[in-house]
N, C-alpha and C positions, 0 to 999 in steps of 0.2 A: 433413398428411403421411400417406401411406398406411401401413397396418399392416405391409406387407412391408418398407418402408423402415425403419420403427422396429425391427423384428426384426433386420434386417440390421445396423443400427447397434449394437444390443445385443450381437449375436453377435461383432462386431468387438472391442468392449470386453472381452467375456468371454475372447476369445482372446488378448488383449494379454499377460497374464502369461507366455504360452508363449514369448515372445521372450526369449532368454537363459535359459530355464528349466533349463538344465543346471547352473546354479550349485549347489554343494553346500549342504546344510543347515548352518547356522552360528549360533553364539551368541556375541555379543560379550562381552568381559571387563568385569567390574565390580571396583571396589576390594575387595580381600580374596579375589578369585578366584585360582586357581593361575596363570592366564594374565595377570594384571595386571602391568604393567611393574615391575621392581625399582627401588628408589631410585637405583641407579647408572644405570639406563636413563633415568630422568627427568633426572638430572644431565647426561647426555650431550646430551639434547634441549635442555636449558637453555643449555648452552654453544653449541650449534649456532645458537640464535636470539639470541645475544648477551645472554643473561641475562634475556630477556623472557618467562620462564615463571613464572606465578604460580598460587597457589591462591585463586581468587576467593571472596569472601564474599557471602552474601545481602545485598541492598541495605541492609536495616535490621537487620542482625545485632546491631549495638550496642544495639538497643532491647530485646533479651532481658534485658540486665542493667542498662539505664538508664545515666545519666551523660552526660558532655559529648558523647561520640560520637553518642549518640542524639539529643540536642538539636540538634546541628549538622546531622544528616541530616534531621530533621523540618523544619527551617527551609527546606530545599530540596525538599521532597516534591512541590511543584507545578512544579518547574523541569525541563523535559524535557531540557535540556542536562546538568544534573547527573546525571540518571538514565542518560543515554546515555554519560556519562563513566566509569561504573563497569562493570567486567567482568561483574559479577553483576546488572546492571540490566536491567529490561524495562519498556517504556513503558506497558504495562498490567499490572495485578497479578494476572492470572489470569482464569479463566472458570469459572462454576458447573458442577460435575460434569465438568470437562474437563481443565484443567491449572492448576498453581500454579507460581510462580517458584521455581526451585531452582538454585543456582549449580553450574557444572560442577566436576568434581574438580580439573582443571587448565585453565589458559588460556594460549595463546600470544598475546601482544599483538604482532601482526605490524606491523613497521615497514617491511618490504620484501617483495617477492615470494618471496625465498629463505626467509624465515621461514614462509610459507604452505607452500612445497614441503616443508620439513622436517617441519612438523606433519602434513601429509597422508601422507607416507611413514611417519611414526611410527605414526599411527593405523591405517594399512593393515597394517603389519608386526605390530602387537600386537593387531589385531582390536578396536579401541576404537570406542565410539560417538562420532561426531564431530558437533559443532554448529558453526554458522557465524553470526557476528553482526557487523553493521555498525552500523546505527541502532537495532536492537532494537525496531522498531515492529510486530513480528508479533503480530496479535491471536490467532492460533491457536497461539502459543507455539513456533513453529518454530526460533527462535534460542535456545531454552531446553531443555536436556536434562540431567537429573541423571546423575551418574556418568560424564560424558562428558569428552572433550578439546574445549575451545572454541577455535576460530580466531576471534580478535577483531580486525577490520580497522580499528577506529576510529583508531588512530594513523597510518594511511595516508590522508592528506588533501590531498596536493599537487594543484595545479590549473595547467594549462598551456594558454594560448590559442594558436590557430593561425589565421593569416590564410589559409592554403591547405593543407589536409590531404588526403593521398591514402592510402587504405588499402593495406597491403602487397599486391602482386600486382594492383592495380587499374590500369586504363588510362583511367579516366574523369577528367574535369577535376577538379582539387582544389577543395575547398570550405572556407569558414570553419568552424572546429570548436573544441571544447574537450575536453581530456583531464583526467579526474578520477580520482584514486585511490579505492579502494572505500570508505574510511572517511569521505569527504566527505559533507556534508549539503547539502540543497538551499539552505539559507541561504548556504552557502559558494559554491555554484554561481551563484546569482543575484547575489551581491555582486560576484563576479569578472566575470561575463559581462554582466549587465544594468546594474548600478549604475556599474561602472567602464568597461566596454568598449562600452556602449550597443548590445548585441546581445541576442537572445533565445535561451534554451535551454529546450526543453520539459521541464519537471520536475513535481514534485508541488506541490499546493496547500499542504501543511503543510511549513513550513521545516525542521523537525527530523527529517524522514524521511531515511534514508540513500539516497544516489544509486544505488548498485549494486542494492540490494534492490528499489527502485521499478522500475527498468528490467527486472529479471528477472520482475516480476509484471505487466508491461505498462506501467503508469504513466500515470495521468491527472492533468492539472493544470488550473488555472483556465481555460486557453484551448485546451483539446484540440480543440474543434471547428474552430479555425483552424489549429493546428500538428500535430494528431495526437497519438499517444501518445509517451511518452518512449522506449519500445522502438523505435518506428519511426524515430527519429532516430539510432539507434545505427549508427555506421560501423565500429567495430572494438572488440574487447575483448581483454583479457589475462586468461587463466583457467588455474588449476591443476586438472588432471583427476585422477581417482582413481589413475592410474599415477604420479603425482608429476611429470608433465611440465608445464612452463609453456608454454602455447600462446598465440600471437597469432592470433585468429580473426576472420574477416570474411566477406564474400560470396564471396571467392575462396580462402580458406584454412579448412579444416574448416567449410565452409559449413553443414552440417547442425547442428553444435553451435552455430554462430553464430545460426542461426534459433531453436534451442531456448532460447537465453539471452534472446531477445526475447519474453518473456511466458510462458515455460515454468515459472516459479515459482522462487524463490530456494532455494538449499540442496540442489538435487536433481541437478544436472549437473556441478558443480564449484565451485571457489571463485574468484569474480571478484576480481581485484586492481586492474583499471584498465579504464576505459571511455572511448571517444572518441565524442562526440556532435556532430552537425551543429548549428551555430547559424544563426539566422535573422535577417533584417532586423527591426528593432524598429519597431512602429507608433509613431505620434507620441504617442498617449495610451492609457493604461489608466484604467479607472474602475470605479465600483461603484454599486449601488442597494441601499439599506437601507430597509425599511418593514415595521413590525410592525402588522398589521391585526387588531383585536379585533372579533369578531362578537358580536352580542347573544345569539343562540341557536344551537343546533346546526343548525337548519334554515337559518339565515343563513350559517353556515360552508359548508354544502353548496352553497348558491347562489353563494357567493363562489368556491369551488373550481371550479364549473362555468364561471363567468365567466373565471377565470384560465386554465383549460385552453384556452378559445377564444382568449383574448388571446395566450397563449404560441404556439399554433399559427399565428396570423396575423402575429405581430410579433417574436417572440423566437427562433423556430426557424430560426436562421441562424448563421454563424460568429462573429458579434459577441459572443454572450452565453455566459456560463459560470456555474459554481457553481449555487445553487439555492434551494429553498424548504423550509421545515419547517412541518408543521401537525399539530395535535392539540388536544384540548380545544376551545376556540372561537377559536383564534388561527392566522392565517397569517403566518408570519415569512419575509419575502423578504430574501435576502442574495446578490445576484448581482453578477457582474463583467462588464465589457465591454472590448473592445479595438477600436481604430480609429474611435472616435466622439468627437466633441467633447461637452462638457457640455451644450450646447444641443441637440445631436442626440440624446443619450441621453434628455434630459428630454422631447423631442418624442415619442420612441417610447412612453414611458410615460404621456403625458398622457391619452389616452382612458381607459385603465384607472383611473388615479388620480382622474380627474374623476368617473367612475362611482362609485367608492368614496366620494368626498367628498359626492356628492349623495344618498347613501342614509344615513339616520340610524341604520341598523342596524349601521354600522361606524364605528370610529374609527381613524385612522392618522396617522403622522408620518413621511412619506417624506424620505429624503436621497439625492440623486443628484449625483454629482460625478465629474470626471475630472481627471487631472494628467499631467505628462510621464511617459511610460512608463518612462524610465530611473530614475525616483525611486520606483517602486512598491515595491521591496524595499530601499530605502536606510534601513537600520535606524539608522545613525549620525545621519542627518538627523532621523529620527523621535525619537530620544533628545533631540535639541535642541528639537524643536517640541512634543513631548509629545502626540501624537495618541492617541485612545482605543482605536485598533484593535490595538495591538501591546504585548506585554509583553517585558521584556528580561532577559537573563542578566546579573545585576549582581554575580556573584561576583568577588572580587578576581582580576585577571588574565584575566578572561573576554574572549573576542573581542568587540570592540564592534559587530561586524556580526551578532551572534547575538541573535535575538528570535523570538517566535512570535505568531501571530494569537491574540487573546484568545478567538476562537470555538473554538480548538483546546484551550483550557485544561481543559475538562471531561474530555478524554480522558486527561490525564496521571495515571497511576496508577490509572485506573478499574478496578474489578473487574466484568467483564462477566457479566450474567445471561443475556442472549440477544442474538444478532446474526444478521442475514441480509440478503441483497441479491438483486436480480434486475433484469435489463435489460428495460425496457419498450419494445416495438417501436414504430417510427414509425407503423405502421398504426393504432395507437390514436389518433393525432392526425387521422385522416381524419374529415370532417364527420359521417359516420354512426356513428362510434365514440366521439366525445368524451363524450357523456352517459354511456355505459357506463364510461368511464375515470373521470369525475368521481364517479360513484356508488361505484365500487370504492375510490377514494382516500378518500372520506368514510367508508365503512364500515370500512376499515382503520384510520383515525384514531380510531375509537371504541375500538379495542383498544390501540393504541400509537402514539406519535408517529412520523410518517413523514417521511423526507427524500428529496427528489428532486434528484439531482445531474445537472444537464443537461450538464455538461462531461464526464461519464463515460459518455455515450452519444454516438457520433460522427455519427449521422444528422442531417442538416441542416447539417453542416460542409462544409469545403472538399473538393472531390472528390479532390484529390491527397493530403490528409491521410487520408481514408478509404481510398484505394487503398494507401497505405503501411502502414496498420494491418492491412490484409488480408494483407500479406506477413509478418506476425509470427505467433507461436504463440498469441496471445490468441484467446479464443473469438470466432469471426466474428459472433456475436450482438451484440457491442458496436458493430460498424459499422452495424448495422441498427436500433439503439435510439436513441431520443431522450433517454433519461436512464437512470441507475442509481437504482433505489429502494432505500433502506437503512432497515431497521427494526431498531432496537437500543436497548438500555438496560443500565444497570449501576449500581453503587453505590460507596461509599467504598473507598479502597485496602485491599487485603488482603495486602500484602507480608508474608512471614514475619518475625516479630519484633514486628509491630504488634498492638495489641489488635483482635481480630476483632469486627466488628459483629454484633449479634443481629438479622439481617434475613432469616432463612431462608424465612419464609413469604412475604414480599414478593418475594424473589428468585425463588422458584419460580413465583409468580403472574405476575410480569412476564415470565419466560422463556416461559411458556405463551402470554401475550398477544402476544409477538413472533411466535411460530409461527402463531397464529390470524390476525394481521394480514397476515403474509406469504402465508398460504393464500388470503386474500381477493384479493390481487393476482395470485397464480399462477393463479387461476381465469380471469382475463382474459388471462393471458400464460403458458400452461401449458408452453411450451418456451423460456422466456426465457433461461436460463443465468444464471450468477452470477459475480461478480468474485472471483478467487482470494484477493486480499489482504483483501477485506471480505466475508466469507462465513460460513456456518454451520459451526461446528466439527463438527457431527453430520450433515452432508449425506451421505447414503448414496450419492447419485448424483454424487459429486464429479467423477469423470473427465469425464463428459459435460457437467455443469454448468459446470465451469471452462474446459474446452478444446474441447468439442464434437467435431467431426470431426478436430481436430488431435491428439487424444490418441494414437492409434496411431502416428503419426509421431514424437511425443515419446518414446513408449516405445521405439521403435527407436533413437533417439539415446541414450537412457539405457543400453540394452543394449550399445551400441557403446563408449561412453566410461566407463561405470561398471557393468560386468557383475556385480560382486559386491555392488553396493548400498552402497558406502561412504558415500554421501551419501543419507541417508534422513530425511525430515521428514513430519510429519502431513499426509496428503492431498497429498503431493508425487508427482511422476512415479515410478512403481515402488514406492511405499510399500505397495501392495496385497500385495506379496510378504513383508512384514515384520509382526511383532507391533506392537501399538499403541505400545509404548515404544521400538521401533526396535532391540531387542536380539536378537531371534531371527528368523531367516529361516524363514518358514512354507511356502514353496513355491519 
């Protein structure tokens, strides 16, 4: 890119805060401040939301004093459904030198859109810090804000299937679709759409992620190269804006806001209460490849990575394959998914690579390749009966029998993050003249920190229509040109308030530095890669360009139109550059 172009882009970003800059300097009220609502005001809000106003507690507050309450909570510390079912819960327990979980002062457990309207109006009138939480999976802590009023959409989880849905104001042919309330999780969506109705809805790979949050962040799932992002399947949304108005938005009504909700980041433009997503024909089979390859020496791992890069470029860079690989130390761990292939077909694809591995005594491997009926892929009830190794279950009394989570996601539950970063690796690195440079960089990065390549989170190599639809969202266009998203991250044991804090400060700081160094190695070969807003570095100073590229100025204009006073403010969200880090003081 020419220097003039770079300077022009930076100038556009620098000018962005001027949009809506006439807003007055403002400080939000905290408990104890003169402007904090009176007890009588809180009681009026409580009556307006049918009693669903609470004072949420920290997730493990009972552990400060011990006893049965702490014991019961500790038994569920690894259960993401338990954590999500608490108003004060966050799916990770904080980030080194960044944020810690802290329950809001009050929470509206919204059961209907009217509850959200009441909470938004109350926060605006009383100048309160507002937080919004559905699934609570925000690594950057955006659903967590001390001294705030929380709008908690978890109780809203109704799902409605449509044989023929037409957005309001549309004249196009109706399509099969599903409407989900904001508190639904992808486990609920897949159970209703795929297991029971034998259709496919593009969602997240992790079953405990909230539906609405994923769509607002763009949303990548196991089969994104075939179906695109979750945001690109959005047909219509119901959202409460800062003026307290409940709007139904789509490509024909408030089209600018509708576009902004498709990848513009959660918690910045309004409170989504309902989404309608197009559903797709289900392929006959979904499948997986699992293979942990142990290399004898670092040099052998380097050679293995080079071979895999060649193999991926020639055989897997297409819409059939998703998920990815993890490598570090002397191990390459393959955990990929496929769609539209038979078991025999999938095994045939992998045979040349696995034969090469088996014939070299520098490696040991135990591959597993299989496919099954696609409609059974998320059938948690059937998995309970058969007892497969891949899924863990929510076994609390009265729990939804369709609720489970992949055991590969278990390490994330409650994790305290030391460091985290991501970047999209462009498809140009798969060209024959660039592959050795890619393999070298991947190996060098793995000497610092474990690296994960998520092939499903880069759309290049996918279906042209999926890529085209993704380009019509607010997601950074770099995602459409990337063959994968590289994630470099690490963390330690849970550090929820109330728990005994581990003495690992030295290790945490060292590992955080190694994340940065490993990321820098990859950025050297992809200097303008961009980063995924939901899986990114809390401390990324260039977040506007990294998360949204050339789309940021348009997003800022949407923000200025629908939320000129910045009621919805989250860390590194659209318009947050106008606020203090804690979101309480407007700085410009």
